[in-house]
N, C-alpha and C positions, 0 to 999 in steps of 0.2 A: 094272823095278818097284820096286825099292829106290831107285834113283836119283831117280825120281817123287815117293815119299814124303818124301825129305829135302827137295827142293826149296822145297815150299811150308811148311815148317815154318821154315827160315832166312828166307823172305821176310817172313812174319809175324811174325819175332822183330826183323827190321830195321825193318819198320813200326812195332811198337811201340815202340822206341827212338828213332825219331824224332819220335813223337807225346810221348815223355816229354822229350825235350830240348828241344822247341819250348815246353812247357808251362812249364818252367824259365825258358828266355830270357825269355818274356812277363812271369812274374811278378817277374823280377828287374827289367826294365824299367819296368813298373808301380809298383813299390815305391822305385826310383830317381827317377821322375817325381813320386811322390806326397811323398817325403822332399824335393825341391827346392821343391815348391809350398809344404809346410808352412814351409820356411825363408823364402820370400817373405812368406807370410803373417804370420809372426813378426816380420820385419824392419818390415815396413808398420805394425802393429799399435804397435811399439815408438815407429817415426818419428811417428806419429799422437798416441800419448800424451806426447811430450816437447814439440810444438808449442804446445799451449795452455798448458803450464807455463813457457812462455818470455816474459817481460815486460821493459818497457824500464825500464831504471835510471833514477831521477831523481837529477840533477845536485845534488851537494852539496859542501860545503867549508867552510873557515874563511877569513877575510879578517883580517889583522893591519893597522892604519892609524894615520896621524897626521894632525891636522887643524889647519888655519889657521882660525879663528874671528872673528867681527866682532860684537861685542856694544853692546847698547844698552838703557836702560829707558825705558819709556813714564812719563815721569812729567809728569802734569798738574797738581802742585802748583804754586803760583804762585812757592814759594821755591826750588825747585830746577829744574835742566835737566840733561839727560844728551846725551852726543853717542858716537859708535862709535868703539869701541878695540878693538884686535888683542888675541886671547888665542890658545890653542893647546889641543889635546886628544890623547888617546892612547886608540886602543880595540882590541877584538878581538871579532869578530862570527861567527856560525855561518849559514849560507845554506843554503837548500834549496828543489829546485823548478826547474822547465823555463820553460813560457810563465808559469805561475803561480808565484810563491815566495812565501816567507817568510825572514825572517832575525831573529835576536835576539843581543844582545851586551850587553857592558859597556865604558863608557867613563869615562875620567878626563878631567873637563873643568874648565881653569882658566881661567875666565871674568874680564876686566876691564873694569870700567864706569867711565867719567868722569862724574863728577856735577859740576855748576856751582851757583854761588850768583850772582844777578845782582849786579854791582858788583864782584864779589870781585878780589883781585889775580892775575896770572897766576903768582906765585910759590908760591901755594899748593899743596900735592899733592892733589889732587883725584881720584885714582885707587882706586877699590875693587877688590878681587881677592877673588872667591868661588871656593871648588874643592870640587865635589860628583863623586859617583858617579853615573852615569847608566844608565839600563837600555833601550838602545832597541829596540823591538818593531815591526817593519815587514812591511807585505803589500805586493806589487809585480807588476807584468807584466813580461817581458822581451820586447820588441818583436822581438827577433832569438834566439829561443832556439834557433833551429835550428844557429846557427853561435855559439854563447855559449861553447864553450871557446875559440874564436878571437876572437869579437867579439860584444860585447851591448850592448843600448841599454835600459836601465830607467827605470819610472818607480815611485815609491813613495809610500805614506803611511804613518803610525804614531803610537803614543804614545810618551812618553819619561820615566818617572819618574825624578826625580832627587832624591837626598839629598845634604844639606848636610854637608859635612866643616868647613870652617872659613871665616873671614874675615878677610882681611888688614888690616893697622893702616890707618886712616884719618886725616885731617885732622878728619873728623865724628864726631863722639862719638856721634850718633843712627844710623850705619850700621856696627853692629857685630854681632857673631854671637849676642848675647843679644836684640838685636832683629830677628833673621832669622827665617823659616820655614825650618824643617829640611827640610820636602819641597815641592817644585814638581811640578807635572805639566804636560808640554809637549805639544804637538802639533807633527807634523814632516811635511814633504813635499819631495821633490826629485827630481832623477834622476840617474842614473848611467850611466857608459861602464865597458865591461871590454874590456881589449886583451891576448889573452894572459893573462900572469900579473898584470897591472896592473888595480886597481880605482881608479875616481877617482867619487865622490858629490859633489854640491852640492844645498844645500837650505837651509830656513828652518826653526828652532825657535821655537815662539810659546809663552811661559809663561801658564798661565791664573790664577797665583797669585802676588801681590805679594812681591818678594823680601825687603822689610823689612815690617814689620807696620804701623807707624803711617805709612806714605808709600805713597802711590799709585806702585809700581813694579815694573811686570808687565816681564819680561825678554823681549826678542828677539835670536835669534842666527843670523845668517848662518855657513853652514860650508861647507868645502872640505876633504875627504878624499881622501888618496893613500895607497892600501892594496896589499898582497902577497896574492895568492890563492894558497893551498895545500890 
């Protein structure tokens, strides 16, 4: 009788211990699974929040260049004619954009103009040199914007305010700084090619104002720029 009373109590105790251990195991599994799920949700949320903030950076940089120019005055006065003469320029520009871009800079322009009088001798020094500071402001399209870091093909238009610095000595007394306009507005158009760090522009500047006050002398300039991008 004593053995029969002890066995049920031990069996009951063993059963209760198994139930207790199983509950602890289940709770640990549930907590571990929940922690992993929370970690995955948090990582996904962080990933989702970073994606919308990512934006494509626009290309920008500077171009330092030298230019060869060919300058001529539009002179309808019967007393004077003008021929194209070579000059030079130095400039620095800032460019920004991809397919659509804009560019602004400053340029030192040393333009030379040949002015002739019908019947004059060839011994006469008939070249007039004008130096000014230009502010070219352009907008354009890069037709190869996808590969612009390696190769670009651009078309641009713009305006060029020009401020006169000096007028060189000339055979003609009427073509001096005192008779020249101190400000001229140009319209500009051209094309450009970029190859790696090189930039080449070619275009035309047309002046809307006469260079000299008392003479029909609107300036025109063909330019070819060779520059370095950085």
